[in-house]
DOFI-81765 format. One line per 10 residues: number of its first residue (from 1); their letters; for each residue x, y, z of N, C-alpha, C, CB. Coordinates in Angstrom, 3 decimals, decimal comma. Atoms other than C-alpha are relative to their C-alpha. Glycine has a CB too. Example, Ala and Ser with C-alpha at 12.3 -4.5 7.8 and 13.67 -1.06 7.14 Angstrom:
<nodes>
1) as) 0,890:-1,190:0,000:12,300:-4,500:7,800:0,900:1,200:0,000:-0,992:0,027:1,246  -0,820:-1,190:-0,060:13,670:-1,060:7,140:-0,770:1,090:0,730:0,414:0,462:-1,415
</nodes>
This chain:
<nodes>
1) makprflhll) -0,379:0,341:-1,736:-31,406:31,270:-39,521:1,238:-0,617:0,480:-0,985:-1,006:0,617  -1,159:0,133:0,187:-28,241:31,116:-38,214:0,386:-1,649:0,932:0,702:1,489:0,474  0,128:1,543:-0,790:-27,172:27,124:-36,770:0,335:-0,210:1,072:0,612:-0,996:-0,447  -0,597:0,522:-0,956:-26,634:26,442:-33,577:1,247:-0,129:0,396:-0,287:-0,784:-0,007  -1,425:0,001:-0,377:-23,378:27,138:-31,860:0,155:-1,119:1,135:0,480:1,512:0,530  0,330:1,186:-1,259:-23,648:23,364:-30,162:0,957:-0,168:1,135:-0,044:-1,504:-0,593  -1,159:0,068:-0,946:-19,846:23,475:-28,680:-0,119:1,052:0,960:1,340:0,108:-0,687  0,553:-1,094:-0,999:-20,830:27,005:-27,302:-1,206:-0,469:1,207:-0,705:1,189:-1,006  0,972:0,286:-1,176:-23,813:26,087:-25,629:0,325:-1,415:0,917:-1,546:-0,140:-0,683  -0,728:0,992:-0,775:-22,426:22,796:-24,594:1,019:0,422:0,903:0,576:-0,869:-0,815
11) sraaraaqgv) -0,934:-0,755:-1,070:-19,758:24,872:-22,466:-0,980:0,544:0,859:1,022:1,212:-0,584  0,733:-0,909:-1,203:-22,264:26,961:-21,143:-0,772:-1,095:0,848:-1,216:1,290:-0,651  0,465:0,763:-0,854:-23,991:24,387:-20,074:0,404:-1,153:1,021:-0,603:-0,287:-0,559  -0,926:0,181:-1,024:-21,338:22,511:-18,742:0,078:0,356:1,009:0,802:0,201:-0,163  -0,037:-1,198:-0,685:-20,600:25,349:-16,626:-1,653:0,002:1,222:0,062:1,365:-1,426  1,236:0,287:-0,594:-24,168:25,430:-15,577:-0,224:-1,003:0,748:-0,804:-0,082:-0,752  0,355:1,210:-0,664:-24,608:21,982:-14,765:0,621:-0,365:1,256:0,208:-0,990:-0,815  -1,049:0,202:-0,967:-21,302:21,908:-12,737:-1,008:0,704:1,577:1,723:1,036:-0,615  0,419:-0,873:-1,103:-22,877:24,813:-10,502:-1,261:-0,576:0,477:-0,169:1,502:-0,415  1,447:0,315:-0,987:-26,489:23,392:-9,895:0,569:-1,547:0,903:-1,855:-0,431:-1,338
21) adeglsdlnl) -0,137:1,083:-0,701:-24,893:19,972:-9,027:0,747:0,611:1,286:0,736:-1,147:-0,817  -1,365:-0,596:-1,163:-21,947:21,799:-6,719:-1,465:0,445:1,032:1,511:1,910:-0,760  0,350:-0,189:-1,003:-24,899:23,510:-5,158:-0,926:-0,661:0,813:-0,175:0,841:-0,105  0,584:0,738:-0,068:-27,321:20,814:-5,039:0,285:-1,254:1,434:0,081:-0,242:-1,286  -0,931:0,677:-0,632:-24,420:19,051:-2,901:0,279:0,706:0,819:0,961:-0,424:-0,577  -0,757:-1,342:-0,941:-23,274:21,942:-1,015:-0,232:-0,231:1,386:-0,656:1,625:-0,295  0,144:0,069:-1,353:-24,784:21,167:2,726:0,264:-1,755:0,044:-1,607:0,698:0,587  -0,021:1,730:0,106:-23,903:17,454:2,168:2,310:0,024:0,272:-0,965:-0,851:-2,535  -1,529:0,056:-0,170:-20,103:18,947:2,062:0,748:-0,622:-0,979:0,372:-0,641:1,156  -0,662:0,891:1,040:-19,423:17,508:-1,324:-0,058:0,938:-1,332:-0,854:-1,562:-0,202
31) tsaqagalft) 0,028:-0,587:1,157:-18,388:18,823:-4,769:-0,872:-1,208:-0,897:1,577:0,412:-0,490  0,427:1,207:1,229:-19,867:17,122:-7,950:1,170:-1,055:-0,508:-0,477:0,849:-1,509  -1,393:0,738:0,841:-16,353:15,910:-8,943:0,225:-1,048:1,343:1,760:1,347:-0,451  -0,248:1,126:-1,276:-15,921:13,952:-5,017:-1,339:-0,550:-0,201:0,323:0,623:1,791  1,131:1,079:-0,244:-19,642:12,902:-5,107:0,319:-1,128:-1,502:-1,920:0,941:0,005  -0,566:0,772:1,333:-18,512:11,552:-8,848:0,978:-1,221:0,379:0,912:1,107:-1,001  -1,308:1,020:-0,738:-15,526:9,564:-7,123:-0,710:-0,832:0,574:1,109:0,614:1,163  0,542:0,431:-0,563:-17,390:8,547:-4,613:-1,221:-1,005:-0,611:-0,131:0,893:0,639  1,113:0,381:0,847:-20,324:7,220:-7,242:0,924:-1,281:-0,709:-0,657:1,392:-1,135  -0,621:1,388:1,157:-17,619:5,227:-9,143:0,875:-1,136:0,790:1,285:0,702:-1,382
41) ipaeggasvn) -0,320:0,746:-1,132:-16,153:3,200:-5,767:-1,389:-0,783:0,476:0,624:1,004:1,136  1,239:0,689:-0,386:-18,404:0,611:-5,254:-0,337:-0,407:1,311:-0,088:-1,042:-0,648  0,236:-0,229:-1,236:-20,307:0,494:-1,959:0,571:-1,394:0,911:-1,569:0,348:0,094  -0,786:1,126:-0,434:-18,592:-3,121:-1,271:1,000:-0,333:-0,948:-0,800:-1,146:0,255  -1,049:0,025:0,678:-15,084:-3,462:-2,435:0,390:1,445:-0,301:-0,190:-0,827:-1,111  -0,919:-1,209:0,089:-12,725:-0,956:-4,149:0,343:0,161:-1,648:1,490:-0,265:0,995  -0,129:-0,425:0,785:-11,763:0,878:-7,028:1,706:0,918:0,145:-1,305:0,537:-0,170  -1,593:-0,772:-0,230:-7,994:2,230:-8,105:-0,455:1,180:-0,167:1,383:-0,293:-1,080  -0,549:-0,956:0,274:-6,887:5,343:-8,486:-0,815:0,089:-1,841:1,764:-0,224:0,357  0,297:0,413:1,268:-6,859:4,657:-12,235:-1,322:-0,148:-0,400:0,560:-1,062:-0,211
51) aiseslglaq) 1,545:0,126:0,195:-10,450:3,413:-12,640:-0,677:1,375:0,401:-0,640:-1,253:0,960  0,761:-1,022:-0,127:-11,600:6,569:-10,812:0,484:1,296:-0,802:-0,122:0,200:1,369  -0,632:-0,731:0,952:-9,464:8,752:-13,338:-1,009:-0,029:-1,177:1,422:-0,563:-0,323  0,316:0,584:1,250:-10,652:6,755:-16,308:-1,820:0,533:0,270:0,509:-1,995:-0,139  1,203:-0,333:-0,012:-14,461:7,091:-15,029:-0,792:1,367:-0,081:-0,231:-0,487:0,854  0,245:-1,403:0,400:-14,620:10,900:-14,680:0,872:0,563:-0,904:-0,003:0,825:1,054  -0,724:-0,552:0,823:-12,392:11,561:-17,368:1,123:0,938:0,453:-0,791:0,537:-0,747  -0,764:-0,907:-0,484:-9,878:13,150:-15,428:1,518:-0,754:-0,145:-0,522:0,429:1,491  -1,291:0,761:-0,263:-6,098:12,801:-15,233:0,460:-0,442:1,024:0,870:0,507:-0,276  -0,427:0,750:-1,403:-4,086:10,593:-13,167:0,253:0,879:1,251:1,372:-0,797:-0,209
61) saasvlvqrl) -0,549:-1,037:-1,087:-2,900:13,572:-11,165:-1,243:0,491:0,622:0,918:1,309:-0,628  1,158:-0,892:-0,497:-6,165:15,479:-10,654:-0,854:-1,391:0,890:-1,063:0,906:-1,581  0,906:1,342:-0,675:-7,844:11,720:-9,686:1,146:-0,067:1,199:-0,223:-1,809:-1,194  -0,536:-0,068:-1,796:-4,974:11,809:-6,963:-0,595:0,839:0,946:1,465:0,502:0,223  -0,055:-0,696:-0,676:-5,441:14,597:-5,761:-1,665:0,119:0,828:0,643:1,013:-0,742  0,891:0,036:-0,540:-9,001:14,257:-5,221:-0,139:-1,011:0,902:-0,732:0,101:-0,703  0,243:0,919:-0,764:-9,036:10,942:-3,762:0,863:0,095:0,911:-0,075:-1,088:-0,508  -1,028:-0,273:-1,363:-6,303:12,700:-1,096:-0,904:0,973:0,711:1,734:0,773:-0,337  0,685:-0,736:-0,915:-9,026:15,164:-0,248:-1,140:-0,788:0,352:-0,343:1,312:-0,474  1,235:1,299:-0,960:-11,695:12,226:0,213:0,667:-0,999:1,261:-0,667:-1,479:-1,361
71) eqaglierqt) -0,578:0,996:-0,951:-8,991:10,482:2,069:-0,023:0,632:1,361:1,482:-0,437:-0,395  -0,293:-0,937:-0,975:-8,699:13,770:4,291:-1,255:0,309:0,659:0,660:1,190:-0,539  1,267:-0,338:-0,815:-12,405:14,224:4,995:-0,556:-1,615:0,544:-1,294:0,929:-1,133  0,832:1,031:-0,292:-12,628:10,542:6,076:-1,035:-0,880:-0,730:-0,502:0,419:0,755  1,133:0,729:0,576:-14,658:8,792:3,361:0,141:-0,602:-1,096:-0,983:0,682:-0,192  -0,748:1,072:0,762:-11,915:6,720:1,622:0,811:-0,182:0,862:0,607:0,226:-1,324  -0,978:0,458:-0,261:-9,270:4,707:2,630:0,701:-0,677:-1,038:-0,203:-0,592:0,907  -0,754:1,011:0,961:-6,539:2,691:0,795:0,327:-0,964:0,877:1,309:0,514:-0,789  -0,431:1,158:-0,110:-6,017:-0,688:1,090:0,748:-0,882:-0,613:-0,630:-0,382:0,110  -1,035:0,903:0,896:-3,691:-3,203:-0,339:-1,358:-0,795:-1,071:1,174:-1,437:1,263
81) dpadrravli) 0,496:0,544:0,779:-5,420:-4,919:-3,469:0,463:-1,803:0,702:0,509:0,673:-1,490  -0,373:1,771:-0,161:-5,858:-8,938:-2,234:0,698:-0,507:-1,313:-1,568:-1,083:0,192  0,032:1,160:1,171:-5,794:-10,259:-5,751:1,771:0,855:-0,571:-1,944:0,099:-1,538  -1,236:-0,037:0,789:-2,186:-8,392:-6,443:0,489:1,151:1,371:-0,122:0,612:-2,008  -0,688:-0,759:-1,411:-0,203:-6,733:-2,925:0,487:1,130:-0,220:1,155:-0,670:0,684  -0,809:-1,146:0,247:1,791:-4,245:-5,265:-1,474:0,774:-0,144:1,241:-0,047:-1,413  1,113:-1,454:0,582:-1,954:-2,136:-6,277:-0,725:0,073:1,054:-1,158:-0,144:-1,468  0,971:-0,587:-0,922:-4,007:-0,177:-3,827:-1,125:0,326:-0,798:0,504:1,213:0,754  1,382:-0,119:-0,089:-7,765:-0,315:-3,595:-0,582:1,428:0,777:-0,450:-1,300:0,741  0,883:-1,057:-0,668:-9,814:2,928:-2,828:-1,475:-0,785:0,291:-0,189:1,450:-1,090
91) tltargrslr) 1,432:0,334:-0,484:-12,810:1,877:-0,557:-0,505:1,049:0,926:-0,064:-1,386:0,746  0,512:-1,339:-0,804:-15,285:4,005:1,084:-0,032:-0,769:1,740:-1,990:0,673:-0,740  0,263:0,248:-1,117:-15,642:4,274:4,765:-1,729:-0,059:0,404:0,806:0,955:0,656  1,650:-0,072:-0,566:-19,023:3,838:6,909:-0,472:1,378:-0,382:-0,212:-0,182:1,834  0,491:-1,272:0,099:-19,343:7,360:6,490:0,236:0,413:-1,599:0,754:0,969:1,101  -0,121:-0,597:1,743:-18,201:7,813:2,480:-1,444:-1,285:-0,241:2,238:-0,448:-1,271  1,217:0,355:0,498:-20,895:4,740:2,075:-1,579:0,929:0,373:-0,031:-1,427:0,501  1,249:-0,992:0,088:-23,785:7,050:3,777:-0,018:1,397:-0,902:-0,251:0,464:1,444  0,029:-0,950:0,763:-22,631:9,869:2,225:-0,335:-0,109:-1,374:0,975:0,473:0,121  0,345:1,056:1,342:-22,592:7,932:-1,321:-1,278:0,030:-0,220:0,336:-1,571:0,149
101) traierahrm) 1,524:0,202:0,074:-26,235:7,111:-0,792:-0,736:1,014:-0,180:-0,532:-0,535:1,041  0,836:-1,364:0,042:-27,488:10,509:0,076:0,605:0,812:-1,299:0,211:0,984:1,554  -0,406:-0,562:1,485:-25,541:11,911:-2,950:-0,690:-0,648:-0,841:1,439:-0,127:-0,462  0,261:0,719:0,811:-26,870:9,022:-5,297:-1,600:0,480:0,054:0,512:-1,432:0,253  1,116:-0,237:-0,043:-30,357:10,234:-4,000:-0,294:1,462:-0,611:-0,355:-0,251:1,265  0,888:-1,225:0,509:-30,198:13,911:-4,803:0,798:0,049:-1,727:0,282:1,799:1,240  -0,186:-0,217:1,095:-28,178:13,244:-8,060:-1,257:-0,661:-1,115:1,349:-0,443:-0,107  1,335:0,628:0,546:-31,342:11,125:-9,106:-1,195:1,440:-0,403:-0,718:-1,202:1,466  0,936:-0,885:-0,120:-33,384:14,265:-8,014:0,578:1,390:-1,258:-0,097:0,398:1,805  -0,557:-1,275:1,043:-31,352:16,793:-10,169:0,100:-0,665:-1,176:1,540:0,762:0,333
111) ntaaargfss) 0,155:0,714:1,664:-31,216:14,381:-13,544:-1,458:-0,138:0,371:0,989:-1,779:-0,552  1,325:0,168:0,102:-34,839:14,283:-13,210:-0,506:1,622:0,070:-0,570:-1,056:1,206  0,131:-0,982:0,191:-35,031:17,818:-12,985:0,341:0,824:-1,194:0,334:0,243:0,794  -0,477:-0,522:1,440:-32,580:18,422:-15,772:-0,838:-0,957:-1,327:1,929:-0,259:-0,088  0,274:0,569:1,036:-34,785:15,847:-17,826:-1,358:0,669:-0,203:0,109:-1,472:0,077  1,414:-0,488:-0,079:-38,184:17,273:-17,026:-0,475:1,078:-1,508:-0,068:0,959:1,612  0,743:-0,828:1,185:-40,087:18,635:-20,357:0,307:-0,772:-1,124:0,487:1,587:-0,250  -0,787:0,249:0,904:-38,006:16,488:-22,373:-0,680:-1,859:-0,194:1,766:0,416:0,544  0,413:1,318:0,295:-39,597:12,920:-23,934:1,088:-1,184:0,478:-0,254:-0,037:-1,546  -1,697:1,056:-0,324:-37,579:9,771:-23,429:0,532:-0,224:-1,375:-0,211:-1,939:0,821
121) deqaiiarwl) -0,851:-0,145:1,042:-37,077:9,843:-27,267:1,127:1,335:-0,008:-0,936:0,040:-1,155  -0,733:-1,162:0,650:-35,620:13,296:-27,254:1,313:0,163:1,585:-1,428:1,746:-0,405  -0,940:0,247:-1,287:-33,502:12,625:-23,445:1,149:-0,947:-1,231:-0,974:-1,163:1,750  -0,877:1,257:0,803:-32,225:9,184:-25,734:1,006:1,004:-0,799:-1,100:-1,195:-1,273  -0,627:-0,594:1,387:-31,246:11,610:-28,670:1,027:1,053:1,023:-1,404:0,972:-1,370  -0,847:-0,544:-0,739:-29,617:14,118:-25,987:1,230:-0,886:0,407:-0,693:0,458:1,027  -1,096:0,827:-0,518:-27,524:11,171:-24,293:0,709:-0,587:-0,830:-0,338:-0,897:0,775  -0,699:0,399:1,311:-26,663:10,032:-27,585:1,474:0,893:-0,430:-1,182:0,242:-1,219  -0,914:-0,649:0,595:-25,312:12,967:-28,679:1,210:0,379:0,813:-0,573:1,018:-0,522  -1,306:-0,184:-0,924:-23,117:13,771:-25,537:0,828:-0,942:-0,068:-0,207:0,116:1,369
131) qhiidlkeer) -1,135:0,955:0,504:-21,610:10,447:-26,083:0,659:0,269:-0,811:-0,241:-1,030:-0,393  -1,091:-0,065:1,330:-20,517:11,237:-29,465:0,598:1,177:0,614:-0,639:0,256:-1,813  -1,020:-1,239:-0,757:-18,865:14,487:-28,017:1,051:-1,047:0,899:-1,099:1,342:1,324  -0,924:1,165:-1,145:-16,921:12,058:-25,356:0,537:-0,695:-0,852:-0,808:-1,103:1,120  -0,785:1,155:0,855:-16,346:9,670:-28,200:1,175:1,060:-0,890:-1,316:-1,050:-1,280  -0,698:-0,962:0,979:-14,901:12,513:-30,445:1,563:0,286:0,662:-0,983:1,551:-0,154  -0,989:-0,263:-1,043:-12,743:13,562:-27,610:1,166:-1,235:0,146:-0,842:0,192:1,403  -1,467:1,004:-0,537:-11,318:10,142:-26,817:0,522:-0,615:-1,297:-0,399:-1,510:1,225  -0,395:0,272:1,212:-10,795:9,377:-30,543:1,421:0,423:-0,484:-0,921:0,508:-0,749  -1,326:-0,750:0,720:-8,124:12,153:-30,997:1,669:-0,623:0,894:-0,278:2,153:0,319
141) p) -1,160:0,996:-0,507:-4,358:10,860:-30,213:0,474:1,058:1,070:1,336:-0,553:-1,280
</nodes>
């Protein structure tokens, strides 16, 4: 029996998961990347573009473009960080907070559907393996 082609399967699964997530959020006019950014920004308070970039595993330039689109959509705004007047915090608007709450509910439903049929132990193994792959990438220079 041939060994599973894990990276090939993971690549296909990542594309499928992206499609499922985007489809599940489409009526909210959000992409999964936009929802991920909204999840990174606390409901009260703010986050830096760098924090959003790191949380989503995006290049700083890609995170900046994502933040710009969220700002154009009226979901976030930029504010001066009170702790460091040179820094900018990304904060949610009232509309952004509302949409974030709805997107979180969708994400919970989609995650529940994705885990259906797998025991808690199996889910833990899958999560550990996925984190392992992320860690391998982050260990590379």
